mmJSON file of the N, C-alpha and C atoms, coordinates in Angstrom:
{"data_MODEL":{"atom_site":{
"group_PDB":["ATOM","ATOM","ATOM","ATOM","ATOM","ATOM","ATOM","ATOM","ATOM","ATOM","ATOM","ATOM","ATOM","ATOM","ATOM","ATOM","ATOM","ATOM","ATOM","ATOM","ATOM","ATOM","ATOM","ATOM","ATOM","ATOM","ATOM","ATOM","ATOM","ATOM","ATOM","ATOM","ATOM","ATOM","ATOM","ATOM","ATOM","ATOM","ATOM","ATOM","ATOM","ATOM","ATOM","ATOM","ATOM","ATOM","ATOM","ATOM","ATOM","ATOM","ATOM","ATOM","ATOM","ATOM","ATOM","ATOM","ATOM","ATOM","ATOM","ATOM","ATOM","ATOM","ATOM","ATOM","ATOM","ATOM","ATOM","ATOM","ATOM","ATOM","ATOM","ATOM","ATOM","ATOM","ATOM","ATOM","ATOM","ATOM","ATOM","ATOM","ATOM","ATOM","ATOM","ATOM","ATOM","ATOM","ATOM","ATOM","ATOM","ATOM","ATOM","ATOM","ATOM","ATOM","ATOM","ATOM","ATOM","ATOM","ATOM","ATOM","ATOM","ATOM","ATOM","ATOM","ATOM","ATOM","ATOM","ATOM","ATOM","ATOM","ATOM","ATOM","ATOM","ATOM","ATOM","ATOM","ATOM","ATOM","ATOM","ATOM","ATOM","ATOM","ATOM","ATOM","ATOM","ATOM","ATOM","ATOM","ATOM","ATOM","ATOM","ATOM","ATOM","ATOM","ATOM","ATOM","ATOM","ATOM","ATOM","ATOM","ATOM","ATOM","ATOM","ATOM","ATOM","ATOM","ATOM","ATOM","ATOM","ATOM","ATOM","ATOM","ATOM","ATOM","ATOM","ATOM","ATOM","ATOM","ATOM","ATOM","ATOM","ATOM","ATOM","ATOM","ATOM","ATOM","ATOM","ATOM","ATOM","ATOM","ATOM","ATOM","ATOM","ATOM","ATOM","ATOM","ATOM","ATOM","ATOM","ATOM","ATOM","ATOM","ATOM","ATOM","ATOM","ATOM","ATOM","ATOM","ATOM","ATOM","ATOM","ATOM","ATOM","ATOM","ATOM","ATOM","ATOM","ATOM","ATOM","ATOM","ATOM","ATOM","ATOM","ATOM","ATOM","ATOM","ATOM","ATOM","ATOM","ATOM","ATOM","ATOM","ATOM","ATOM","ATOM","ATOM","ATOM","ATOM","ATOM","ATOM","ATOM","ATOM","ATOM","ATOM","ATOM","ATOM","ATOM","ATOM"],
"id":[1,2,3,4,5,6,7,8,9,10,11,12,13,14,15,16,17,18,19,20,21,22,23,24,25,26,27,28,29,30,31,32,33,34,35,36,37,38,39,40,41,42,43,44,45,46,47,48,49,50,51,52,53,54,55,56,57,58,59,60,61,62,63,64,65,66,67,68,69,70,71,72,73,74,75,76,77,78,79,80,81,82,83,84,85,86,87,88,89,90,91,92,93,94,95,96,97,98,99,100,101,102,103,104,105,106,107,108,109,110,111,112,113,114,115,116,117,118,119,120,121,122,123,124,125,126,127,128,129,130,131,132,133,134,135,136,137,138,139,140,141,142,143,144,145,146,147,148,149,150,151,152,153,154,155,156,157,158,159,160,161,162,163,164,165,166,167,168,169,170,171,172,173,174,175,176,177,178,179,180,181,182,183,184,185,186,187,188,189,190,191,192,193,194,195,196,197,198,199,200,201,202,203,204,205,206,207,208,209,210,211,212,213,214,215,216,217,218,219,220,221,222,223,224,225,226,227,228],
"type_symbol":["N","C","C","N","C","C","N","C","C","N","C","C","N","C","C","N","C","C","N","C","C","N","C","C","N","C","C","N","C","C","N","C","C","N","C","C","N","C","C","N","C","C","N","C","C","N","C","C","N","C","C","N","C","C","N","C","C","N","C","C","N","C","C","N","C","C","N","C","C","N","C","C","N","C","C","N","C","C","N","C","C","N","C","C","N","C","C","N","C","C","N","C","C","N","C","C","N","C","C","N","C","C","N","C","C","N","C","C","N","C","C","N","C","C","N","C","C","N","C","C","N","C","C","N","C","C","N","C","C","N","C","C","N","C","C","N","C","C","N","C","C","N","C","C","N","C","C","N","C","C","N","C","C","N","C","C","N","C","C","N","C","C","N","C","C","N","C","C","N","C","C","N","C","C","N","C","C","N","C","C","N","C","C","N","C","C","N","C","C","N","C","C","N","C","C","N","C","C","N","C","C","N","C","C","N","C","C","N","C","C","N","C","C","N","C","C","N","C","C","N","C","C","N","C","C","N","C","C"],
"label_atom_id":["N","CA","C","N","CA","C","N","CA","C","N","CA","C","N","CA","C","N","CA","C","N","CA","C","N","CA","C","N","CA","C","N","CA","C","N","CA","C","N","CA","C","N","CA","C","N","CA","C","N","CA","C","N","CA","C","N","CA","C","N","CA","C","N","CA","C","N","CA","C","N","CA","C","N","CA","C","N","CA","C","N","CA","C","N","CA","C","N","CA","C","N","CA","C","N","CA","C","N","CA","C","N","CA","C","N","CA","C","N","CA","C","N","CA","C","N","CA","C","N","CA","C","N","CA","C","N","CA","C","N","CA","C","N","CA","C","N","CA","C","N","CA","C","N","CA","C","N","CA","C","N","CA","C","N","CA","C","N","CA","C","N","CA","C","N","CA","C","N","CA","C","N","CA","C","N","CA","C","N","CA","C","N","CA","C","N","CA","C","N","CA","C","N","CA","C","N","CA","C","N","CA","C","N","CA","C","N","CA","C","N","CA","C","N","CA","C","N","CA","C","N","CA","C","N","CA","C","N","CA","C","N","CA","C","N","CA","C","N","CA","C","N","CA","C","N","CA","C","N","CA","C","N","CA","C","N","CA","C","N","CA","C","N","CA","C"],
"label_alt_id":[null,null,null,null,null,null,null,null,null,null,null,null,null,null,null,null,null,null,null,null,null,null,null,null,null,null,null,null,null,null,null,null,null,null,null,null,null,null,null,null,null,null,null,null,null,null,null,null,null,null,null,null,null,null,null,null,null,null,null,null,null,null,null,null,null,null,null,null,null,null,null,null,null,null,null,null,null,null,null,null,null,null,null,null,null,null,null,null,null,null,null,null,null,null,null,null,null,null,null,null,null,null,null,null,null,null,null,null,null,null,null,null,null,null,null,null,null,null,null,null,null,null,null,null,null,null,null,null,null,null,null,null,null,null,null,null,null,null,null,null,null,null,null,null,null,null,null,null,null,null,null,null,null,null,null,null,null,null,null,null,null,null,null,null,null,null,null,null,null,null,null,null,null,null,null,null,null,null,null,null,null,null,null,null,null,null,null,null,null,null,null,null,null,null,null,null,null,null,null,null,null,null,null,null,null,null,null,null,null,null,null,null,null,null,null,null,null,null,null,null,null,null,null,null,null,null,null,null],
"label_comp_id":["MET","MET","MET","SER","SER","SER","ALA","ALA","ALA","PRO","PRO","PRO","THR","THR","THR","PRO","PRO","PRO","ARG","ARG","ARG","PRO","PRO","PRO","GLY","GLY","GLY","ARG","ARG","ARG","LEU","LEU","LEU","PRO","PRO","PRO","ARG","ARG","ARG","SER","SER","SER","PRO","PRO","PRO","VAL","VAL","VAL","VAL","VAL","VAL","LEU","LEU","LEU","ARG","ARG","ARG","ASP","ASP","ASP","GLY","GLY","GLY","GLN","GLN","GLN","TRP","TRP","TRP","TRP","TRP","TRP","LEU","LEU","LEU","VAL","VAL","VAL","SER","SER","SER","ARG","ARG","ARG","ALA","ALA","ALA","GLY","GLY","GLY","SER","SER","SER","ILE","ILE","ILE","LEU","LEU","LEU","ALA","ALA","ALA","THR","THR","THR","ASP","ASP","ASP","PRO","PRO","PRO","ALA","ALA","ALA","PHE","PHE","PHE","THR","THR","THR","SER","SER","SER","THR","THR","THR","LEU","LEU","LEU","ASP","ASP","ASP","ALA","ALA","ALA","PHE","PHE","PHE","ALA","ALA","ALA","THR","THR","THR","ALA","ALA","ALA","VAL","VAL","VAL","ALA","ALA","ALA","ALA","ALA","ALA","ALA","ALA","ALA","ASP","ASP","ASP","GLN","GLN","GLN","VAL","VAL","VAL","VAL","VAL","VAL","ALA","ALA","ALA","GLY","GLY","GLY","LEU","LEU","LEU","HIS","HIS","HIS","ALA","ALA","ALA","ARG","ARG","ARG","GLN","GLN","GLN","SER","SER","SER","THR","THR","THR","PRO","PRO","PRO","SER","SER","SER","SER","SER","SER","SER","SER","SER","ASP","ASP","ASP","ALA","ALA","ALA","GLY","GLY","GLY","GLY","GLY","GLY","GLU","GLU","GLU","ARG","ARG","ARG"],
"label_asym_id":["A","A","A","A","A","A","A","A","A","A","A","A","A","A","A","A","A","A","A","A","A","A","A","A","A","A","A","A","A","A","A","A","A","A","A","A","A","A","A","A","A","A","A","A","A","A","A","A","A","A","A","A","A","A","A","A","A","A","A","A","A","A","A","A","A","A","A","A","A","A","A","A","A","A","A","A","A","A","A","A","A","A","A","A","A","A","A","A","A","A","A","A","A","A","A","A","A","A","A","A","A","A","A","A","A","A","A","A","A","A","A","A","A","A","A","A","A","A","A","A","A","A","A","A","A","A","A","A","A","A","A","A","A","A","A","A","A","A","A","A","A","A","A","A","A","A","A","A","A","A","A","A","A","A","A","A","A","A","A","A","A","A","A","A","A","A","A","A","A","A","A","A","A","A","A","A","A","A","A","A","A","A","A","A","A","A","A","A","A","A","A","A","A","A","A","A","A","A","A","A","A","A","A","A","A","A","A","A","A","A","A","A","A","A","A","A","A","A","A","A","A","A","A","A","A","A","A","A"],
"label_entity_id":["1","1","1","1","1","1","1","1","1","1","1","1","1","1","1","1","1","1","1","1","1","1","1","1","1","1","1","1","1","1","1","1","1","1","1","1","1","1","1","1","1","1","1","1","1","1","1","1","1","1","1","1","1","1","1","1","1","1","1","1","1","1","1","1","1","1","1","1","1","1","1","1","1","1","1","1","1","1","1","1","1","1","1","1","1","1","1","1","1","1","1","1","1","1","1","1","1","1","1","1","1","1","1","1","1","1","1","1","1","1","1","1","1","1","1","1","1","1","1","1","1","1","1","1","1","1","1","1","1","1","1","1","1","1","1","1","1","1","1","1","1","1","1","1","1","1","1","1","1","1","1","1","1","1","1","1","1","1","1","1","1","1","1","1","1","1","1","1","1","1","1","1","1","1","1","1","1","1","1","1","1","1","1","1","1","1","1","1","1","1","1","1","1","1","1","1","1","1","1","1","1","1","1","1","1","1","1","1","1","1","1","1","1","1","1","1","1","1","1","1","1","1","1","1","1","1","1","1"],
"label_seq_id":[1,1,1,2,2,2,3,3,3,4,4,4,5,5,5,6,6,6,7,7,7,8,8,8,9,9,9,10,10,10,11,11,11,12,12,12,13,13,13,14,14,14,15,15,15,16,16,16,17,17,17,18,18,18,19,19,19,20,20,20,21,21,21,22,22,22,23,23,23,24,24,24,25,25,25,26,26,26,27,27,27,28,28,28,29,29,29,30,30,30,31,31,31,32,32,32,33,33,33,34,34,34,35,35,35,36,36,36,37,37,37,38,38,38,39,39,39,40,40,40,41,41,41,42,42,42,43,43,43,44,44,44,45,45,45,46,46,46,47,47,47,48,48,48,49,49,49,50,50,50,51,51,51,52,52,52,53,53,53,54,54,54,55,55,55,56,56,56,57,57,57,58,58,58,59,59,59,60,60,60,61,61,61,62,62,62,63,63,63,64,64,64,65,65,65,66,66,66,67,67,67,68,68,68,69,69,69,70,70,70,71,71,71,72,72,72,73,73,73,74,74,74,75,75,75,76,76,76],
"pdbx_PDB_ins_code":[null,null,null,null,null,null,null,null,null,null,null,null,null,null,null,null,null,null,null,null,null,null,null,null,null,null,null,null,null,null,null,null,null,null,null,null,null,null,null,null,null,null,null,null,null,null,null,null,null,null,null,null,null,null,null,null,null,null,null,null,null,null,null,null,null,null,null,null,null,null,null,null,null,null,null,null,null,null,null,null,null,null,null,null,null,null,null,null,null,null,null,null,null,null,null,null,null,null,null,null,null,null,null,null,null,null,null,null,null,null,null,null,null,null,null,null,null,null,null,null,null,null,null,null,null,null,null,null,null,null,null,null,null,null,null,null,null,null,null,null,null,null,null,null,null,null,null,null,null,null,null,null,null,null,null,null,null,null,null,null,null,null,null,null,null,null,null,null,null,null,null,null,null,null,null,null,null,null,null,null,null,null,null,null,null,null,null,null,null,null,null,null,null,null,null,null,null,null,null,null,null,null,null,null,null,null,null,null,null,null,null,null,null,null,null,null,null,null,null,null,null,null,null,null,null,null,null,null],
"Cartn_x":[30.997,29.947,29.069,28.783,27.963,26.489,25.704,24.261,23.659,22.795,22.172,21.214,21.154,20.218,19.358,18.111,17.249,17.788,17.702,18.132,16.96,17.233,16.152,15.611,14.35,13.727,12.537,12.013,10.807,11.119,10.267,10.358,9.876,10.653,10.288,8.857,8.191,6.835,5.829,5.961,5.021,4.821,3.768,3.535,4.145,5.276,5.882,7.283,7.594,8.892,9.49,10.792,11.513,12.261,11.884,12.524,12.923,14.2,14.7,14.28,14.318,13.997,12.521,11.66,10.216,9.591,8.592,7.884,6.709,6.563,5.474,4.722,3.394,2.557,2.313,2.596,2.495,1.535,0.87,-0.007,-0.047,-0.761,-0.902,-1.614,-2.457,-3.221,-2.386,-1.257,-0.415,0.277,0.85,1.6,1.056,1.182,0.778,1.836,2.198,3.189,2.596,3.317,2.9,3.356,2.415,2.751,2.455,1.772,1.441,2.718,3.112,4.366,4.425,3.324,3.323,3.567,2.931,3.082,4.497,5.006,6.341,7.434,7.24,8.246,8.233,7.063,6.977,7.665,7.464,8.149,9.667,10.111,11.546,12.107,11.399,11.864,11.902,10.879,10.842,11.944,12.131,13.177,14.567,14.77,16.044,16.254,15.192,15.284,15.601,14.993,15.274,16.731,17.23,18.63,19.575,19.239,20.071,20.069,18.909,18.821,19.626,19.566,20.353,21.848,22.293,23.707,24.112,23.27,23.576,23.659,22.707,22.709,23.947,24.309,25.516,26.755,26.803,27.926,27.989,26.838,26.815,27.268,26.819,27.254,28.758,29.286,30.725,31.51,31.022,31.713,31.666,30.555,30.424,31.283,31.539,32.295,33.805,34.261,35.697,36.052,37.061,37.44,38.056,37.677,38.236,39.549,40.385,41.687,41.543,40.455,40.27,39.878,39.415,39.029,40.199,41.388,42.541,43.256,42.519,43.137,43.371,42.876,43.068,42.131,42.417,41.547,40.347,39.287,38.069,37.907],
"Cartn_y":[-28.341,-28.883,-27.728,-27.72,-26.642,-26.933,-25.883,-26.045,-26.832,-27.778,-28.566,-27.712,-27.994,-27.296,-28.332,-27.988,-28.93,-29.236,-30.502,-30.911,-30.817,-30.416,-30.423,-31.84,-31.939,-33.237,-33.419,-34.619,-34.928,-35.001,-34.395,-34.511,-35.918,-36.672,-38.068,-38.235,-39.211,-39.598,-38.46,-37.644,-36.548,-36.269,-35.553,-35.163,-33.799,-33.487,-32.168,-32.3,-31.414,-31.429,-30.03,-29.949,-28.681,-28.606,-27.644,-27.434,-25.969,-25.744,-24.37,-23.435,-23.941,-23.114,-22.888,-23.551,-23.394,-24.753,-24.719,-25.94,-26.164,-27.41,-27.814,-28.973,-28.938,-30.056,-30.87,-32.149,-32.977,-34.141,-34.517,-35.683,-36.224,-37.309,-37.856,-36.878,-36.035,-35.083,-33.883,-33.642,-32.505,-31.909,-30.735,-30.039,-28.635,-28.129,-26.758,-26.135,-24.909,-24.187,-23.806,-24.083,-23.677,-22.237,-21.349,-19.925,-19.345,-20.073,-19.563,-19.491,-18.293,-18.15,-18.977,-19.095,-19.886,-21.363,-21.861,-23.254,-23.525,-22.652,-22.886,-22.73,-21.853,-21.731,-22.972,-23.558,-24.816,-25.937,-25.976,-26.975,-26.772,-25.521,-25.236,-25.753,-25.472,-25.898,-27.419,-28.078,-29.532,-30.14,-29.599,-30.116,-29.897,-28.788,-28.538,-29.539,-29.843,-30.833,-32.222,-32.578,-33.869,-33.92,-32.829,-32.785,-32.918,-32.272,-32.386,-33.816,-34.445,-35.837,-36.746,-36.503,-37.293,-37.155,-35.937,-35.711,-36.483,-36.464,-37.167,-38.667,-39.201,-40.633,-41.01,-40.198,-40.471,-40.448,-39.514,-39.458,-40.688,-41.159,-42.366,-43.586,-43.681,-44.795,-44.745,-43.544,-43.398,-43.806,-43.411,-43.785,-45.282,-45.916,-47.35,-48.146,-47.594,-48.339,-48.192,-47.257,-47.116,-47.794,-48.674,-49.364,-48.383,-48.536,-47.663,-48.259,-47.432,-47.897,-48.876,-48.791,-49.704,-51.101,-51.229,-52.535,-53.215,-52.676,-53.202,-54.269,-55.241,-56.363,-56.133,-55.067,-54.796,-55.617,-55.691,-56.433,-55.587,-56.271,-55.577,-55.676],
"Cartn_z":[5.327,4.505,4.032,2.737,2.209,2.461,2.396,2.619,1.468,1.772,0.709,-0.106,-1.386,-2.257,-2.963,-3.208,-3.904,-5.297,-5.667,-6.996,-7.953,-9.198,-10.182,-10.341,-10.623,-10.821,-9.913,-9.933,-9.156,-7.674,-6.88,-5.432,-5.085,-4.33,-4.062,-3.547,-4.098,-3.691,-3.793,-4.836,-5.012,-6.506,-6.836,-8.231,-8.554,-7.914,-8.044,-8.642,-9.588,-10.253,-10.205,-9.928,-9.964,-11.293,-12.126,-13.427,-13.551,-13.822,-14.014,-12.893,-11.661,-10.501,-10.27,-11.035,-10.869,-10.556,-9.682,-9.308,-10.242,-10.682,-11.554,-10.916,-11.01,-10.605,-11.876,-11.812,-13.006,-12.801,-13.876,-13.88,-15.302,-15.485,-16.836,-17.765,-17.205,-18.013,-18.449,-17.78,-18.141,-16.936,-17.126,-16.073,-15.898,-14.67,-14.385,-13.479,-13.777,-12.989,-11.636,-10.563,-9.215,-9.002,-8.756,-8.624,-7.25,-6.394,-5.062,-4.217,-3.781,-3.033,-1.746,-1.034,0.201,-0.119,-1.165,-1.565,-2.069,-2.926,-3.48,-2.423,-1.456,-0.391,0.495,0.694,1.443,0.674,-0.635,-1.46,-1.401,-1.454,-1.345,-0.022,1.063,2.386,2.486,1.967,2.028,1.165,-0.022,-0.914,-0.316,0.375,1.051,2.179,2.918,3.997,3.437,2.312,1.676,1.222,0.634,0.199,1.394,2.516,3.72,4.246,4.247,4.701,3.783,2.486,1.534,1.813,2.148,2.47,3.719,4.732,5.98,5.727,4.984,4.687,3.884,2.896,2.114,3.002,3.946,4.884,5.773,6.227,7.047,6.252,5.008,4.159,3.921,3.712,3.485,4.724,5.905,7.148,7.381,7.038,7.238,6.261,5.089,4.087,4.259,5.103,5.35,6.664,6.64,7.871,8.88,10.136,11.163,11.652,12.23,12.706,13.868,14.629,15.751,15.284,14.048,13.513,12.822,12.912,12.188,13.019,13.542,14.255,15.729,16.286,17.712,18.56,19.842,20.759,21.136,21.5,21.941,23.415],
"occupancy":[1.0,1.0,1.0,1.0,1.0,1.0,1.0,1.0,1.0,1.0,1.0,1.0,1.0,1.0,1.0,1.0,1.0,1.0,1.0,1.0,1.0,1.0,1.0,1.0,1.0,1.0,1.0,1.0,1.0,1.0,1.0,1.0,1.0,1.0,1.0,1.0,1.0,1.0,1.0,1.0,1.0,1.0,1.0,1.0,1.0,1.0,1.0,1.0,1.0,1.0,1.0,1.0,1.0,1.0,1.0,1.0,1.0,1.0,1.0,1.0,1.0,1.0,1.0,1.0,1.0,1.0,1.0,1.0,1.0,1.0,1.0,1.0,1.0,1.0,1.0,1.0,1.0,1.0,1.0,1.0,1.0,1.0,1.0,1.0,1.0,1.0,1.0,1.0,1.0,1.0,1.0,1.0,1.0,1.0,1.0,1.0,1.0,1.0,1.0,1.0,1.0,1.0,1.0,1.0,1.0,1.0,1.0,1.0,1.0,1.0,1.0,1.0,1.0,1.0,1.0,1.0,1.0,1.0,1.0,1.0,1.0,1.0,1.0,1.0,1.0,1.0,1.0,1.0,1.0,1.0,1.0,1.0,1.0,1.0,1.0,1.0,1.0,1.0,1.0,1.0,1.0,1.0,1.0,1.0,1.0,1.0,1.0,1.0,1.0,1.0,1.0,1.0,1.0,1.0,1.0,1.0,1.0,1.0,1.0,1.0,1.0,1.0,1.0,1.0,1.0,1.0,1.0,1.0,1.0,1.0,1.0,1.0,1.0,1.0,1.0,1.0,1.0,1.0,1.0,1.0,1.0,1.0,1.0,1.0,1.0,1.0,1.0,1.0,1.0,1.0,1.0,1.0,1.0,1.0,1.0,1.0,1.0,1.0,1.0,1.0,1.0,1.0,1.0,1.0,1.0,1.0,1.0,1.0,1.0,1.0,1.0,1.0,1.0,1.0,1.0,1.0,1.0,1.0,1.0,1.0,1.0,1.0,1.0,1.0,1.0,1.0,1.0,1.0],
"B_iso_or_equiv":[0.0,0.0,0.0,0.0,0.0,0.0,0.0,0.0,0.0,0.0,0.0,0.0,0.0,0.0,0.0,0.0,0.0,0.0,0.0,0.0,0.0,0.0,0.0,0.0,0.0,0.0,0.0,0.0,0.0,0.0,0.0,0.0,0.0,0.0,0.0,0.0,0.0,0.0,0.0,0.0,0.0,0.0,0.0,0.0,0.0,0.0,0.0,0.0,0.0,0.0,0.0,0.0,0.0,0.0,0.0,0.0,0.0,0.0,0.0,0.0,0.0,0.0,0.0,0.0,0.0,0.0,0.0,0.0,0.0,0.0,0.0,0.0,0.0,0.0,0.0,0.0,0.0,0.0,0.0,0.0,0.0,0.0,0.0,0.0,0.0,0.0,0.0,0.0,0.0,0.0,0.0,0.0,0.0,0.0,0.0,0.0,0.0,0.0,0.0,0.0,0.0,0.0,0.0,0.0,0.0,0.0,0.0,0.0,0.0,0.0,0.0,0.0,0.0,0.0,0.0,0.0,0.0,0.0,0.0,0.0,0.0,0.0,0.0,0.0,0.0,0.0,0.0,0.0,0.0,0.0,0.0,0.0,0.0,0.0,0.0,0.0,0.0,0.0,0.0,0.0,0.0,0.0,0.0,0.0,0.0,0.0,0.0,0.0,0.0,0.0,0.0,0.0,0.0,0.0,0.0,0.0,0.0,0.0,0.0,0.0,0.0,0.0,0.0,0.0,0.0,0.0,0.0,0.0,0.0,0.0,0.0,0.0,0.0,0.0,0.0,0.0,0.0,0.0,0.0,0.0,0.0,0.0,0.0,0.0,0.0,0.0,0.0,0.0,0.0,0.0,0.0,0.0,0.0,0.0,0.0,0.0,0.0,0.0,0.0,0.0,0.0,0.0,0.0,0.0,0.0,0.0,0.0,0.0,0.0,0.0,0.0,0.0,0.0,0.0,0.0,0.0,0.0,0.0,0.0,0.0,0.0,0.0,0.0,0.0,0.0,0.0,0.0,0.0],
"pdbx_formal_charge":[null,null,null,null,null,null,null,null,null,null,null,null,null,null,null,null,null,null,null,null,null,null,null,null,null,null,null,null,null,null,null,null,null,null,null,null,null,null,null,null,null,null,null,null,null,null,null,null,null,null,null,null,null,null,null,null,null,null,null,null,null,null,null,null,null,null,null,null,null,null,null,null,null,null,null,null,null,null,null,null,null,null,null,null,null,null,null,null,null,null,null,null,null,null,null,null,null,null,null,null,null,null,null,null,null,null,null,null,null,null,null,null,null,null,null,null,null,null,null,null,null,null,null,null,null,null,null,null,null,null,null,null,null,null,null,null,null,null,null,null,null,null,null,null,null,null,null,null,null,null,null,null,null,null,null,null,null,null,null,null,null,null,null,null,null,null,null,null,null,null,null,null,null,null,null,null,null,null,null,null,null,null,null,null,null,null,null,null,null,null,null,null,null,null,null,null,null,null,null,null,null,null,null,null,null,null,null,null,null,null,null,null,null,null,null,null,null,null,null,null,null,null,null,null,null,null,null,null],
"auth_seq_id":[1,1,1,2,2,2,3,3,3,4,4,4,5,5,5,6,6,6,7,7,7,8,8,8,9,9,9,10,10,10,11,11,11,12,12,12,13,13,13,14,14,14,15,15,15,16,16,16,17,17,17,18,18,18,19,19,19,20,20,20,21,21,21,22,22,22,23,23,23,24,24,24,25,25,25,26,26,26,27,27,27,28,28,28,29,29,29,30,30,30,31,31,31,32,32,32,33,33,33,34,34,34,35,35,35,36,36,36,37,37,37,38,38,38,39,39,39,40,40,40,41,41,41,42,42,42,43,43,43,44,44,44,45,45,45,46,46,46,47,47,47,48,48,48,49,49,49,50,50,50,51,51,51,52,52,52,53,53,53,54,54,54,55,55,55,56,56,56,57,57,57,58,58,58,59,59,59,60,60,60,61,61,61,62,62,62,63,63,63,64,64,64,65,65,65,66,66,66,67,67,67,68,68,68,69,69,69,70,70,70,71,71,71,72,72,72,73,73,73,74,74,74,75,75,75,76,76,76],
"auth_comp_id":["MET","MET","MET","SER","SER","SER","ALA","ALA","ALA","PRO","PRO","PRO","THR","THR","THR","PRO","PRO","PRO","ARG","ARG","ARG","PRO","PRO","PRO","GLY","GLY","GLY","ARG","ARG","ARG","LEU","LEU","LEU","PRO","PRO","PRO","ARG","ARG","ARG","SER","SER","SER","PRO","PRO","PRO","VAL","VAL","VAL","VAL","VAL","VAL","LEU","LEU","LEU","ARG","ARG","ARG","ASP","ASP","ASP","GLY","GLY","GLY","GLN","GLN","GLN","TRP","TRP","TRP","TRP","TRP","TRP","LEU","LEU","LEU","VAL","VAL","VAL","SER","SER","SER","ARG","ARG","ARG","ALA","ALA","ALA","GLY","GLY","GLY","SER","SER","SER","ILE","ILE","ILE","LEU","LEU","LEU","ALA","ALA","ALA","THR","THR","THR","ASP","ASP","ASP","PRO","PRO","PRO","ALA","ALA","ALA","PHE","PHE","PHE","THR","THR","THR","SER","SER","SER","THR","THR","THR","LEU","LEU","LEU","ASP","ASP","ASP","ALA","ALA","ALA","PHE","PHE","PHE","ALA","ALA","ALA","THR","THR","THR","ALA","ALA","ALA","VAL","VAL","VAL","ALA","ALA","ALA","ALA","ALA","ALA","ALA","ALA","ALA","ASP","ASP","ASP","GLN","GLN","GLN","VAL","VAL","VAL","VAL","VAL","VAL","ALA","ALA","ALA","GLY","GLY","GLY","LEU","LEU","LEU","HIS","HIS","HIS","ALA","ALA","ALA","ARG","ARG","ARG","GLN","GLN","GLN","SER","SER","SER","THR","THR","THR","PRO","PRO","PRO","SER","SER","SER","SER","SER","SER","SER","SER","SER","ASP","ASP","ASP","ALA","ALA","ALA","GLY","GLY","GLY","GLY","GLY","GLY","GLU","GLU","GLU","ARG","ARG","ARG"],
"auth_asym_id":["A","A","A","A","A","A","A","A","A","A","A","A","A","A","A","A","A","A","A","A","A","A","A","A","A","A","A","A","A","A","A","A","A","A","A","A","A","A","A","A","A","A","A","A","A","A","A","A","A","A","A","A","A","A","A","A","A","A","A","A","A","A","A","A","A","A","A","A","A","A","A","A","A","A","A","A","A","A","A","A","A","A","A","A","A","A","A","A","A","A","A","A","A","A","A","A","A","A","A","A","A","A","A","A","A","A","A","A","A","A","A","A","A","A","A","A","A","A","A","A","A","A","A","A","A","A","A","A","A","A","A","A","A","A","A","A","A","A","A","A","A","A","A","A","A","A","A","A","A","A","A","A","A","A","A","A","A","A","A","A","A","A","A","A","A","A","A","A","A","A","A","A","A","A","A","A","A","A","A","A","A","A","A","A","A","A","A","A","A","A","A","A","A","A","A","A","A","A","A","A","A","A","A","A","A","A","A","A","A","A","A","A","A","A","A","A","A","A","A","A","A","A","A","A","A","A","A","A"],
"auth_atom_id":["N","CA","C","N","CA","C","N","CA","C","N","CA","C","N","CA","C","N","CA","C","N","CA","C","N","CA","C","N","CA","C","N","CA","C","N","CA","C","N","CA","C","N","CA","C","N","CA","C","N","CA","C","N","CA","C","N","CA","C","N","CA","C","N","CA","C","N","CA","C","N","CA","C","N","CA","C","N","CA","C","N","CA","C","N","CA","C","N","CA","C","N","CA","C","N","CA","C","N","CA","C","N","CA","C","N","CA","C","N","CA","C","N","CA","C","N","CA","C","N","CA","C","N","CA","C","N","CA","C","N","CA","C","N","CA","C","N","CA","C","N","CA","C","N","CA","C","N","CA","C","N","CA","C","N","CA","C","N","CA","C","N","CA","C","N","CA","C","N","CA","C","N","CA","C","N","CA","C","N","CA","C","N","CA","C","N","CA","C","N","CA","C","N","CA","C","N","CA","C","N","CA","C","N","CA","C","N","CA","C","N","CA","C","N","CA","C","N","CA","C","N","CA","C","N","CA","C","N","CA","C","N","CA","C","N","CA","C","N","CA","C","N","CA","C","N","CA","C","N","CA","C","N","CA","C","N","CA","C","N","CA","C","N","CA","C"],
"pdbx_PDB_model_num":[1,1,1,1,1,1,1,1,1,1,1,1,1,1,1,1,1,1,1,1,1,1,1,1,1,1,1,1,1,1,1,1,1,1,1,1,1,1,1,1,1,1,1,1,1,1,1,1,1,1,1,1,1,1,1,1,1,1,1,1,1,1,1,1,1,1,1,1,1,1,1,1,1,1,1,1,1,1,1,1,1,1,1,1,1,1,1,1,1,1,1,1,1,1,1,1,1,1,1,1,1,1,1,1,1,1,1,1,1,1,1,1,1,1,1,1,1,1,1,1,1,1,1,1,1,1,1,1,1,1,1,1,1,1,1,1,1,1,1,1,1,1,1,1,1,1,1,1,1,1,1,1,1,1,1,1,1,1,1,1,1,1,1,1,1,1,1,1,1,1,1,1,1,1,1,1,1,1,1,1,1,1,1,1,1,1,1,1,1,1,1,1,1,1,1,1,1,1,1,1,1,1,1,1,1,1,1,1,1,1,1,1,1,1,1,1,1,1,1,1,1,1,1,1,1,1,1,1]
}}}
């Protein structure tokens, strides 16, 4: 399994968007580029963690949707 990478787009439940490798703070009034290295590295780490969690959840859904060999009419 490859390492998860943040996907471009809005970070879930936040006013932050990743566009072309740069983080932007967005609101109805407009957007501003996030330039603070400590802040953007934290956003990178959080977005990577979200991507990893998404991969795990997708894997669990895939495992649940495929019938296991023990469920093929065997006794319990």
